[in-house]
C-alpha positions in Angstrom: -0.6 -2.1 11.3 -4.3 -1.1 11.3 -6.8 -0.2 8.7 -7.6 3.6 8.6 -11.4 4.1 7.4 -12.5 7.7 7.4 -16.0 9.2 6.2 -16.0 12.4 4.4 -18.6 14.6 3.0 -18.3 15.4 -0.7 -20.2 17.0 -3.6 -20.7 14.9 -6.7 -20.4 17.4 -9.6 -22.6 16.6 -12.6 -23.3 18.2 -16.0 -26.7 19.0 -14.8 -25.4 21.0 -11.9 -21.9 22.4 -12.3 -22.2 24.4 -9.1 -21.3 21.4 -6.7 -21.6 23.9 -3.6 -25.3 24.0 -4.2 -25.8 20.4 -3.9 -26.2 18.5 -0.8 -23.0 16.6 0.4 -22.8 12.9 0.3 -21.0 10.6 2.3 -17.8 9.1 1.0 -15.9 6.5 2.5 -11.9 7.0 2.5 -10.1 3.7 3.4 -6.5 2.7 3.7 -5.2 -0.9 4.5 -1.3 -1.0 4.8 -1.4 -4.9 5.1 -3.3 -5.2 1.6 -1.0 -2.6 -0.5 0.6 0.2 1.7 0.8 2.6 -1.6 -3.0 2.6 -2.2 -5.9 4.3 -0.9 -9.5 3.4 -1.6 -12.3 5.9 -2.3 -16.1 4.5 -2.1 -18.6 6.7 -3.5 -22.4 6.4 -2.8 -25.1 5.1 -5.0 -27.1 2.2 -6.0 -24.1 0.3 -7.5 -21.5 1.6 -5.0 -18.2 2.6 -6.9 -14.8 1.8 -5.3 -11.7 3.5 -6.8 -8.2 3.1 -5.8 -5.3 5.4 -6.4 -2.0 6.1 -5.0 -1.5 7.9 -1.7 1.2 10.0 -3.6 -1.2 10.8 -6.4 -3.7 11.9 -3.8 -1.3 14.0 -2.0 0.4 15.6 -5.0 -2.9 16.5 -6.5 -3.7 18.6 -3.4 -1.0 21.0 -4.3 -1.0 20.8 -8.2 -3.0 19.0 -10.8 -1.9 15.1 -11.0 -3.2 12.2 -12.6 -2.6 8.5 -13.2 -4.6 6.0 -15.1 -8.4 6.6 -14.4 -7.8 9.0 -11.6 -7.1 12.8 -11.8 -6.8 15.1 -8.5 -6.4 18.7 -8.6 -6.6 21.7 -6.2 -9.9 23.9 -6.5 -9.3 27.1 -4.7 -7.7 27.2 -1.3 -9.9 25.0 0.6 -11.3 22.3 -1.9 -10.0 19.5 -4.1 -11.6 17.7 -7.0 -11.1 14.1 -7.8 -12.1 12.8 -11.3 -12.6 9.1 -11.7 -12.7 7.8 -15.6 -14.4 4.6 -16.5 -15.9 3.1 -19.5 -19.4 4.3 -18.2 -18.3 7.9 -17.9 -16.6 10.3 -15.6 -17.4 10.9 -12.0 -16.3 14.1 -10.6 -16.3 14.6 -6.7 -15.4 17.8 -4.8 -13.8 17.5 -1.1 -12.7 19.9 1.4 -8.9 19.8 1.4 -8.7 19.4 5.0 -10.4 16.1 5.0 -8.2 14.6 2.5 -5.3 15.9 4.3 -6.4 14.6 7.7 -7.0 11.3 6.1 -3.6 11.1 4.7 -1.9 11.9 7.7 -3.7 9.2 9.2 -2.5 6.7 6.7 1.2 7.8 7.2 0.8 7.2 11.0 -0.8 3.8 10.5 1.8 2.6 8.0 4.6 3.6 10.7 2.8 1.8 13.7 4.9 -0.7 15.1 3.8 -4.3 14.6 2.9 -6.0 18.1 3.3 -9.7 18.5 
């Protein structure tokens, strides 16, 4: 099985600027490694101390249709074309707004990678 890594543009939502659409988009890395854990996806946020978050593929998929959350991660649709992912840590909360299309494309690729035949 192969690793899926996709770069997506997202908006970091902050208290100082609730209007995420007005901010420049930042690169976020979406990663899936079926050999390590086929149920989990990784989301790497940019920054001086890069944050790498994990959540289940199921949670990410459910959150595109209706609010969903588990542990430190919450996902919910935001209008028809965007989704919000919220990450909780002892340092605070990071809120990231994605185009739903990018997350759906990534999820599709993860399911295809998980079903690829193993070649010997």
